[in-house]
TORNUPA-295166 format. One record per residue (C-alpha): residue number from 1; residue in three letters; chain; y, x, z. Coordinates in nm, 2 decimals, padded with zeros to 4 digits. Example, Ala and Ser with C-alpha at 12.3 -4.5 7.8 and 13.67 -1.06 7.14 Angstrom:
REM TORNUPA-295166
nr 1&rest ALA&kette A&py -00.45&px 01.23&pz 00.78
nr 2&rest SER&kette A&py -00.11&px 01.37&pz 00.71
This chain:
REM TORNUPA-295166
nr 1&rest UNK&kette A&py -06.57&px 04.43&pz 03.02
nr 2&rest UNK&kette A&py -06.64&px 04.54&pz 02.65
nr 3&rest UNK&kette A&py -06.52&px 04.35&pz 02.32
nr 4&rest UNK&kette A&py -06.68&px 04.49&pz 02.01
nr 5&rest UNK&kette A&py -06.41&px 04.38&pz 01.75
nr 6&rest UNK&kette A&py -06.47&px 04.35&pz 01.39
nr 7&rest UNK&kette A&py -06.20&px 04.30&pz 01.13
nr 8&rest UNK&kette A&py -06.36&px 04.04&pz 00.85
nr 9&rest UNK&kette A&py -06.31&px 03.85&pz 00.54
nr 10&rest UNK&kette A&py -06.52&px 03.58&pz 00.72
nr 11&rest UNK&kette A&py -06.75&px 03.53&pz 00.99
nr 12&rest UNK&kette A&py -07.01&px 03.27&pz 01.11
nr 13&rest UNK&kette A&py -07.26&px 03.19&pz 01.39
nr 14&rest UNK&kette A&py -07.56&px 02.97&pz 01.32
nr 15&rest UNK&kette A&py -07.78&px 02.83&pz 01.61
nr 16&rest UNK&kette A&py -08.09&px 02.63&pz 01.51
nr 17&rest UNK&kette A&py -07.99&px 02.63&pz 01.15
nr 18&rest UNK&kette A&py -07.62&px 02.50&pz 01.21
nr 19&rest UNK&kette A&py -07.31&px 02.67&pz 01.17
nr 20&rest UNK&kette A&py -07.15&px 02.65&pz 01.56
nr 21&rest UNK&kette A&py -06.84&px 02.85&pz 01.45
nr 22&rest UNK&kette A&py -06.71&px 02.98&pz 01.13
nr 23&rest UNK&kette A&py -06.37&px 03.19&pz 01.02
nr 24&rest UNK&kette A&py -06.20&px 03.31&pz 00.74
nr 25&rest UNK&kette A&py -05.96&px 03.63&pz 00.79
nr 26&rest UNK&kette A&py -05.95&px 03.76&pz 01.13
nr 27&rest UNK&kette A&py -06.17&px 03.92&pz 01.40
nr 28&rest UNK&kette A&py -06.52&px 03.90&pz 01.51
nr 29&rest UNK&kette A&py -06.52&px 03.96&pz 01.88
nr 30&rest UNK&kette A&py -06.87&px 04.06&pz 02.04
nr 31&rest UNK&kette A&py -06.81&px 04.02&pz 02.43
nr 32&rest UNK&kette A&py -07.01&px 04.19&pz 02.71
nr 33&rest UNK&kette A&py -06.94&px 04.18&pz 03.08
nr 34&rest UNK&kette A&py -07.05&px 04.42&pz 03.33
nr 35&rest UNK&kette A&py -07.14&px 04.42&pz 03.71
nr 36&rest UNK&kette A&py -06.73&px 04.45&pz 03.87
nr 37&rest UNK&kette A&py -06.54&px 04.28&pz 03.60
nr 38&rest UNK&kette A&py -06.28&px 04.08&pz 03.70
nr 39&rest UNK&kette A&py -06.04&px 03.82&pz 03.59
nr 40&rest UNK&kette A&py -05.80&px 04.05&pz 03.56
nr 41&rest UNK&kette A&py -06.00&px 04.25&pz 03.30
nr 42&rest UNK&kette A&py -06.06&px 03.98&pz 03.09
nr 43&rest UNK&kette A&py -05.67&px 03.90&pz 03.06
nr 44&rest UNK&kette A&py -05.63&px 04.24&pz 02.97
nr 45&rest UNK&kette A&py -05.87&px 04.22&pz 02.66
nr 46&rest UNK&kette A&py -05.79&px 03.87&pz 02.57
nr 47&rest UNK&kette A&py -05.42&px 04.04&pz 02.55
nr 48&rest UNK&kette A&py -05.54&px 04.33&pz 02.39
nr 49&rest UNK&kette A&py -05.74&px 04.16&pz 02.13
nr 50&rest UNK&kette A&py -05.46&px 03.91&pz 02.01
nr 51&rest UNK&kette A&py -05.20&px 04.24&pz 01.99
nr 52&rest UNK&kette A&py -05.43&px 04.52&pz 01.84
nr 53&rest UNK&kette A&py -05.27&px 04.56&pz 01.51
nr 54&rest UNK&kette A&py -05.57&px 04.62&pz 01.28
nr 55&rest UNK&kette A&py -05.47&px 04.45&pz 00.99
nr 56&rest UNK&kette A&py -05.25&px 04.59&pz 00.71
nr 57&rest UNK&kette A&py -04.88&px 04.56&pz 00.63
nr 58&rest UNK&kette A&py -04.73&px 04.58&pz 00.29
nr 59&rest UNK&kette A&py -04.74&px 04.93&pz 00.30
nr 60&rest UNK&kette A&py -05.14&px 04.95&pz 00.36
nr 61&rest UNK&kette A&py -05.08&px 05.08&pz 00.74
nr 62&rest UNK&kette A&py -05.28&px 04.91&pz 01.00
nr 63&rest UNK&kette A&py -04.98&px 04.76&pz 01.15
nr 64&rest UNK&kette A&py -05.06&px 04.37&pz 01.20
nr 65&rest UNK&kette A&py -05.23&px 04.19&pz 01.46
nr 66&rest UNK&kette A&py -05.43&px 03.90&pz 01.43
nr 67&rest UNK&kette A&py -05.17&px 03.66&pz 01.56
nr 68&rest UNK&kette A&py -04.91&px 03.82&pz 01.30
nr 69&rest UNK&kette A&py -05.16&px 03.73&pz 00.98
nr 70&rest UNK&kette A&py -05.22&px 03.41&pz 01.18
nr 71&rest UNK&kette A&py -05.60&px 03.48&pz 01.16
nr 72&rest UNK&kette A&py -05.86&px 03.38&pz 01.37
nr 73&rest UNK&kette A&py -06.10&px 03.47&pz 01.60
nr 74&rest UNK&kette A&py -06.51&px 03.41&pz 01.62
nr 75&rest UNK&kette A&py -06.60&px 03.49&pz 01.99
nr 76&rest UNK&kette A&py -06.99&px 03.59&pz 02.03
nr 77&rest UNK&kette A&py -07.14&px 03.67&pz 02.36
nr 78&rest UNK&kette A&py -07.32&px 03.97&pz 02.38
nr 79&rest UNK&kette A&py -07.47&px 04.15&pz 02.68
nr 80&rest UNK&kette A&py -07.65&px 04.40&pz 02.51
nr 81&rest UNK&kette A&py -07.32&px 04.56&pz 02.47
nr 82&rest UNK&kette A&py -07.40&px 04.75&pz 02.79
nr 83&rest UNK&kette A&py -07.76&px 04.87&pz 02.73
nr 84&rest UNK&kette A&py -07.87&px 05.19&pz 02.85
nr 85&rest UNK&kette A&py -08.05&px 05.39&pz 02.63
nr 86&rest UNK&kette A&py -08.05&px 05.74&pz 02.81
nr 87&rest UNK&kette A&py -08.44&px 05.70&pz 02.96
nr 88&rest UNK&kette A&py -08.71&px 05.60&pz 02.74
nr 89&rest UNK&kette A&py -08.71&px 05.39&pz 02.40
nr 90&rest UNK&kette A&py -08.69&px 05.05&pz 02.58
nr 91&rest UNK&kette A&py -08.29&px 04.97&pz 02.66
nr 92&rest UNK&kette A&py -08.22&px 04.87&pz 03.05
nr 93&rest UNK&kette A&py -07.93&px 04.60&pz 03.08
nr 94&rest UNK&kette A&py -07.88&px 04.66&pz 03.47
nr 95&rest UNK&kette A&py -07.54&px 04.75&pz 03.42
nr 96&rest UNK&kette A&py -07.49&px 04.37&pz 03.23
nr 97&rest UNK&kette A&py -07.32&px 04.11&pz 03.49
nr 98&rest UNK&kette A&py -07.55&px 03.84&pz 03.64
nr 99&rest UNK&kette A&py -07.58&px 03.55&pz 03.35
nr 100&rest UNK&kette A&py -07.35&px 03.30&pz 03.58
nr 101&rest UNK&kette A&py -07.06&px 03.56&pz 03.59
nr 102&rest UNK&kette A&py -07.09&px 03.67&pz 03.27
nr 103&rest UNK&kette A&py -07.04&px 03.33&pz 03.11
nr 104&rest UNK&kette A&py -06.76&px 03.26&pz 03.34
nr 105&rest UNK&kette A&py -06.56&px 03.54&pz 03.20
nr 106&rest UNK&kette A&py -06.66&px 03.49&pz 02.84
nr 107&rest UNK&kette A&py -06.53&px 03.13&pz 02.86
nr 108&rest UNK&kette A&py -06.22&px 03.23&pz 03.03
nr 109&rest UNK&kette A&py -06.18&px 03.49&pz 02.74
nr 110&rest UNK&kette A&py -06.21&px 03.22&pz 02.48
nr 111&rest UNK&kette A&py -05.93&px 03.01&pz 02.68
nr 112&rest UNK&kette A&py -05.70&px 03.30&pz 02.68
nr 113&rest UNK&kette A&py -05.71&px 03.31&pz 02.31
nr 114&rest UNK&kette A&py -05.73&px 02.94&pz 02.25
nr 115&rest UNK&kette A&py -05.42&px 02.92&pz 02.47
nr 116&rest UNK&kette A&py -05.22&px 03.19&pz 02.22
nr 117&rest UNK&kette A&py -05.36&px 03.09&pz 01.90
nr 118&rest UNK&kette A&py -05.46&px 02.72&pz 01.90
nr 119&rest UNK&kette A&py -05.81&px 02.58&pz 01.98
nr 120&rest UNK&kette A&py -05.87&px 02.57&pz 01.60
nr 121&rest UNK&kette A&py -05.81&px 02.96&pz 01.53
nr 122&rest UNK&kette A&py -06.12&px 03.00&pz 01.80
nr 123&rest UNK&kette A&py -06.45&px 02.98&pz 01.69
nr 124&rest UNK&kette A&py -06.75&px 03.05&pz 01.93
nr 125&rest UNK&kette A&py -07.11&px 03.11&pz 01.94
nr 126&rest UNK&kette A&py -07.31&px 02.97&pz 02.24
nr 127&rest UNK&kette A&py -07.36&px 03.17&pz 02.58
nr 128&rest UNK&kette A&py -07.71&px 03.26&pz 02.62
nr 129&rest UNK&kette A&py -07.81&px 03.12&pz 02.26
nr 130&rest UNK&kette A&py -08.01&px 03.29&pz 02.01
nr 131&rest UNK&kette A&py -07.77&px 03.32&pz 01.74
nr 132&rest UNK&kette A&py -07.75&px 03.45&pz 01.38
nr 133&rest UNK&kette A&py -07.44&px 03.60&pz 01.32
nr 134&rest UNK&kette A&py -07.32&px 03.67&pz 00.96
nr 135&rest UNK&kette A&py -07.02&px 03.92&pz 00.91
nr 136&rest UNK&kette A&py -06.83&px 04.02&pz 00.64
nr 137&rest UNK&kette A&py -06.65&px 04.35&pz 00.78
nr 138&rest UNK&kette A&py -06.31&px 04.42&pz 00.60
nr 139&rest UNK&kette A&py -06.24&px 04.79&pz 00.58
nr 140&rest UNK&kette A&py -06.48&px 04.83&pz 00.77
nr 141&rest UNK&kette A&py -06.30&px 04.82&pz 01.07
nr 142&rest UNK&kette A&py -06.48&px 04.85&pz 01.41
nr 143&rest UNK&kette A&py -06.30&px 04.88&pz 01.77
nr 144&rest UNK&kette A&py -06.40&px 04.90&pz 02.10
nr 145&rest UNK&kette A&py -06.23&px 04.75&pz 02.42
nr 146&rest UNK&kette A&py -06.35&px 04.81&pz 02.73
nr 147&rest UNK&kette A&py -06.18&px 04.79&pz 03.06
nr 148&rest UNK&kette A&py -06.39&px 05.04&pz 03.22
nr 149&rest UNK&kette A&py -06.19&px 05.32&pz 03.37
nr 150&rest UNK&kette A&py -06.38&px 05.57&pz 03.27
nr 151&rest UNK&kette A&py -06.42&px 05.49&pz 02.90
nr 152&rest UNK&kette A&py -06.20&px 05.65&pz 02.64
nr 153&rest UNK&kette A&py -06.06&px 05.31&pz 02.60
């Protein structure tokens, strides 16, 4: 499982001209699920999302989490995080999980976050939908979290 986190001043997701999720200061979490991911991976990355210290403290150091700043999280499903571009010019998505399992993991990740932060502080897109995502990156700060044991994260 991969979660690409962006620290934001604000973010929103629009589906068919309707805003379905919107946050002010916090994180946008782009979530990709791969073959072999488990509920244990989902829980670990949700916990890391909540506790990762990427917000500045009073000295300007990244020492505070989204929980510490009482920020929000906008969660977007993004299977393209598992694009393989090693061959040719067309990405392959064979490493991405089947949609049914990916949706289960995506929804479980969201539930973990809502349990910790409260439902009002977790906004979402819609799994499998064509979405327009607006992100006002703060910093910019972009961090990849990954449950793959072969990854550096």
